N, C-alpha and C positions, 0 to 999 in steps of 0.2 A: 708213732715212734713218734716224742713232740721235739724241733727241729727248731733253729732260729740261723739266721742264715749271717753273716759278717763280710762285708766287703769295703774294700779302703780305695784308694786313688793313691797314682803312682806315680811320683813327682818326674819326670822325664817328658823328651820332645813330643808336639805330637796329641799328650793328652791334652784329657778335656774328658770334663766329670760323668759324661756320658758312660765312659766305661764302668765311673761305677754299675748303671742298669746295663752295658751288661754283663759284667760276674754277679748281677740280680740272678738277670735271665736266666744265667746255665744253673745256677744256681735252686735256682723253680724246677728247671726241669732232670733236672740231676735228684731232686725230694718227688717229683709227679712219680718216676721209674721207683728208685724204692723206697714208695709209700711211706713219705713222711710229713709228716703238719707241721707247718710255717704258722711261727706264729709272731714273730716280732722282727723284726730286716734295721744289723745296725750298720752304719752306710761312718766311715769315715772321710771326709773327702782333704783333700790342698796338707793330708799332712802325711807326715813321716813316715814310715817301717818304724823306724829308734827314735818316734819323740813318746817314748812312753806312756807320757806328762800329760800330755796334752789327745791325748787320742783321747776321749769324752767319752765316743760310744765305743773303746774297743774296753774301756773301762767300766762303762755303764753295764757290757755283757757279764765282763768278768764278777761284778757285784750280782745278780740277776745269777750267774751262772750255782754262786756257792749258796743263794738262796733256795738252790734247787727247784729253781721255774722252770728249763726245757734237759734235753735229752742228751739233745748231738749240737752241735755246730757245721754250718753245709761254707768252711770258705771256696774259693777259687778255685788258689791254691795254691800252695805252702808256706808260701813269701808274700802272701796279706795275713798270717797270725802277727809277721816278723822275721828282722830278718839280723834278728844279733842271738847269737845259740844258744849263751848263756839264761834273757828274756825267754826263750822259746818254752827254757826244757823250766826255767821255775811259772809261765804259764799253766804250759801240761800238765806239771804237779800235782798244778793248783781243784787244773779242771779232773783231774786223776783221780784227786779227793772228792769232788763235786759228787765223780759218778757222773760227767759230764765225759761223751764221748769225740771226736773233732773225724768229722770226711770234707772228701776232695772232689770239687764237682768236674775239673779239668785234667784231675790226672788221679790212674786210682793207685789210687795206696793203698789199699787193702787191710785190713782187722789186724796178720797174720800175723810170723814173725820174723817175715822177707817182708813188708810192707814199715815195718820200724825199719826193718838195716833203708829203705827205701827210701822213706823218709831222710834219716840221718844224710844221705844224701842229695837231697833236693835244697838240703836246711843249711849244706855247705857253699851251697854252688852261691843258691842267695846270699850266705853274708860274704862271699866271693865277693860277689857283682856288687855288694855297695861297698866294701873296704875297694873292691878299684875303683869307685866311682868317686870315694873319699880319699882317696890318692892323687887323683886329677884336681880334686878340688884343692888340695891340700898346695898344690904346688902354686896357685896362684895367689897362694896367705900367708907362703915362709915369709917372703922377702916383708912384708910389711911387718912380721912381730919382731923381725931379728929388731927392726925398728923405733921398737919400743907401741907400734899403734896395739891397740885395745882390736881383740879378733871377736867378733858376738853382740850376740840382746844388750840388755839391758844392764845393766850392770850392777855392781851390787852396793849393798845397804852403803853409803861414806863414801863412795864418788859421784862424782859427773867425770862425761867425756867431752875430755875441749881437745882442739885437733888433734880431735882421733887415738888422743891417751889417758890416760886415768888420772885425774884429779881427783886432792880429794876434796868432798862437799864439807863445807865448818861443822856446819851446826848437825850431821846426820853425821861428824868422823866422833863426833865427841859423844854420841848417844853408844852409838858404840865402843868408845874405853868407860864409856859408866858403867857397860858391860860388863864386859871383862875386870875390872874392880870391882862390884854389886860378886857377880861369882866365886872370884878370889876371896873374897871377903863370908861367902859360905851360903848365899841364900841361892837357891836350886833354879833350874828352870822355871817351874813354875810363879814362885814367889817373882822372878828376874821380870817375866812377862807382866803378874798383875801388876804391878811397880810404874810396866810401861805407861800401862793402859787410864791405872786410875791418876798420870801426868798426863793423857795424853797426848801422849807419842803413839805414833802407832806409824807405821809401812808404806811404803811407796802406793800398795793399792789400793786406801783408805781405810783396813783393817787391822785390828791387833796383832803383836805380833805370838807369832803363836810357840809353844814352846817346841816343838821339831825346830823354826828360824833362827831362836834363839842358838841350840842345839848345834848350826849350820851358823849362826856366826860364828862361833868359838871357837870353827873349826876353818875359817877361811884363810887361808894364804895369802890370799890377795890382800890383808890385812898387818902385813909382818917381810911384805913388797916383796915375795919370794913367792909366786905366781909359776909352774911351769906347764906353755900351752902344747897340746897332750901330754902332756909330762914328762916332755923332755926337752924345749926349747923355751930357755929363762925370759920370762915377759920381766925387762924390771919395772915398778913404780913403785911412787914412795907410798912408801909404810904412813901407817894412822896409827898403832899402839909401840908399845917396844916390847922387844923380846921377851924383857923377864917379865912383862904381863901374858904377854902370849906359854913362854915352860913355864911362871906359877901356875895359871889356870889350866894347863893340861895336865900337871902334877896336882891337883885337882879331882876331873874328871877323868880322868886312872881310863882303865882298857880293860873290860870283862878278860878272864883265860876262857880263850877257846881253842878249837881243834887246832894243829899245824896248818889241818886242808880241811874243806866242806866230806860230807862220811859220802866220798863214793856209791856205797850200797841203799841210802836213805829209798825209801820204795818199792824198792826191792829184794833186802835180806830178811825171811817170817824166821820164826820158827818151828823149827821140825817136832817138838816135843807137843806143841799147847797151836801153832800154825797163826797165831799172833805174830801183827808188824816188830819186829827189831828197834827200840826207839835207843837213840843216843844217847850215851850220860858219858858221867865224869867222876875218878876221884881220886882222891890225892895221898900220897904218898908220906911217910912222919916230919918228913924233909918239907911236908907243902906239894912237892912236887905231882902236876895236875897227870891222870889219864883217862884216854880215853879211850870209850869198848859200848861194841852193843850190849844190848838187853834185853831180851822177855820184857814186858810190862806188867807181864803177872805176876807175881813180887813169886805168889805160891809154887810156881813153877819149874820143871829142876833145873832148866837149866841155866846156866853161870853162866857168865858176862864173859863176851869176847874180847879181844885188843881190839883193838881199829884197827892198831894201822897194820901191825900181822893178818888179821883178816884180811884186807883189800891189799895187801902185798903176795899174797896165795892167791886171792883171785887175779889181778891182773896177770899177773906169772902164768897160773896156768889155762888162758885163754890166749895168751898172748900165745904160750908153747899148742893148745889144745884146734886154736880157732887159723890163723894165719901160716895156714901152710898151702898149701899149692893148690892139694886138692879139694879142699874146706871150702879154700877162693870159688877153685871151677863152678864148684855145684854152688855158692851161694849166688854167682853172678846170672846163672843156670835159670836158679828161681826169679831175682828182682829181671830179667828179661822178659820173663812171662809173664809175670807181671805188670809191666810192662806193656806188651803187646796188645794186654787183655782193657790197656784205659780207652778212658769213653773216646769220640774227636769235642774238643773244650769247647766249641764255635758251636753245640748241637743243639743249644737252647736258643744263639741265635737265627738257624738256620730258620727256627719254627716260624722265631718272632716273622722271617722278613718272606716266606711263606706264606705267614697268615699277610699283613701290609699289603703282599701281590695280589692277596684278591676283592682287598679291597680296592684297592685301586682298578679290578682289573670290571667291579663290578658297579663303580662308580664312569669308568667310562664307558658302560650298558646303556646305565640309566644315563647321561648323558645323549647318548647317540638312540634311546628310544624318546625322550623326553624334551632333549632340547641342552644348549650353556645354560647354564645360573647359574647366582652370584655364590649361595652358597657349595654350591660342588664341585668350584672351579677352587676356592679356597680348601676343597676338603679333601680334590685332588693333589693340593699342590704343599697341604700339608703331609698326606701323607709319603708323594712323593718325597721329600728332604727325608721324608724320618727313612724310610728302605735305602737311603743313601749313606743316612748315619750309620744306620745296621749292614749292612756292607759294610761296610769302613772299619767296623771294630768285627768283621768278619775274619777280613783281613788279618789283623794284628790278634786276634785268638792266635792263626793261625802260627801268624811269625814266634807267636812267646809260648809256643806248644815246649817245650822239651827232647828232646829221642834221643838219648845213648843210647850209643854203639856196644854191645858186651865189651869191645879192649878198652872204654870207658869206662868201665863199672869195673872190671880185675883190673886196670894202674889203681883209678881210687881205693878200692882196697886193698891191693900191696903197700898201697901207700904209707899203709899200717903201721909195713914194717921196718920201720924204717923211726916210726915213734920210739922213744925215749921215757920206758918203764915208769923211772925217774919224774918227769915230769905233769905236774898236775892237771894242766891242761890235756895233755895224750890220755891218760888214765881215767879222768869224765867224760873223753871222748869213744871211747872206747868200750866201757862198763853202760853209759852210755846209749851205745850202736849196737854192740851184739850179746849183752850179756841181760836177758829175759827175768831170772828168779833163784836167790842165791837163799837153800831154806840152812838152818842150822842145828845141829844135836849138837850134845857131848862131845863126842870123838869125831863125828862126821860132817863134813858138807857136806851137797846138792849142789853141780849148779847147771842150771836150765838155760839154754842160746836161743837164742832169737832163728834156728830154724823149727823149719814148720814141720822134722819130722817126728820132731816132739808133740805132735798134736795124735800119731800115730803109735809111737812104744812107749809102750808104760816105766814113768820113773824108777830104779831101783831102788832099792826098803835100804833103812841102818842095813848096816852091817853083811853087806852084802858082798863088800869091796873085796875086792880079788885080786890084785896083783904083783908087778915086779916095785920093790919099796923106791923112791922118788925120792931124792936131796928137796927139800927146800926149806930155804933160808941156811942151810945150815942141823938142818933135823929132818926126823923119816916120819913119809907118812905113804901109808898104800893106796896104790892111784888107781881106779876103775872105771874105763872107757867103754859104754854101751850109750850105740846112734850116739845122740846129739845133748848124752847127761857125764858128767865129770863126775864119779863122786870119789873122795876125798877122806884121807881116816885118819884125823889132826890127831900132833900129837899132845901128851895131855897139858903140856906146857901151854898150851894154845887160850885154853878156855882158864883159865885161871888168873888173879888177879894177884898185880904187883904187888 
């Protein structure tokens, strides 16, 4: 297996760049144990997990993954990949499409159904840590924001910062007004960018404006003085365009008609007839109202398009009914504890490095005893002793950072799903991502496969084998059959028909 290592420096008290080396040592030990050939090490230093734009090494690694340059990525822990759940999910989907696997050196998260649930739990803890840290930082910023002080890095193009407040930069502000006027007159993003470049007008970095930069400027609420800090607290600043310019530009820009929510079953929903991944699609009624579907990419396939909202509601409701029971939660908790207890010592690679360093120190001490003191031996001995002290410090840090969850904590986390609102989009996404492994769709039945290891040993029920009591689903009836970790539902006919 060809693999790479990704390491990231984490902000915090008493953290140093040496933590990168500690992560890499642990990952190399894991690679040796799992017979993975490491061909590259990507490391982002002094960069936050949430700052995806400036994680240059991370972005380079993702581009290399798209190019199929390796089979797996080794991380020290789950939170090295990121601490924002949405970004993590998008990143993992991108890796899945590229056929690249994620491995963890300090956390035993195997490629099993329970491993997926445990990984979701660890991602939740990482996200909680960031939210808590952000809350502490925000407390000190809110008062400044209420006074109208600008909080952030470089101010938007068109403004300068004076006395901690945004004030218009008249030369740049006129360029912004021109961009809005040109767009309202019918010019495209590219035409605007080309016109600016032709007149020698560049951004603050000294580079020409891109189409994306023009797009972002036309949607920057600073220009009408309505910016809200964290989307909640208004931060007053002087506008540089009129409300008429703003609304005229947005009326022309328009927004493409999108689904009211993301496709929850993306990368999980398959055609039962031909086995292909289903795509999201859109159709219009005779009155122009859009409808959204899951559809087989093979136009010759017999599977009819399935209505997105109804299919997702059915899957979510049945998942809540089947998975979030006391018996099932107990089974999942036991499996997760088994996985966690099999986790290797996160400091094993560092311990080996400490042992090797100590052997070198002993050799030098013996050499000094034999041949006497020399400047070269003394210098080398001091260097090794300093390195050993640093390694021992990192071993202590690794042990402190290693989170061991009790069964009660795992059960509490799983039971928290019971309080979720099935109409809340974030809850639905979290539920499907955590527990749902796969959805197979036929014209009259669907098969739900969950992240439980029983699936690996039990044969999935075949279509047509559904024999159970009638179950009321959103005012309709469908037969429900539970076999091991599978749910087979016979769908009402209307669900697979286009409106």
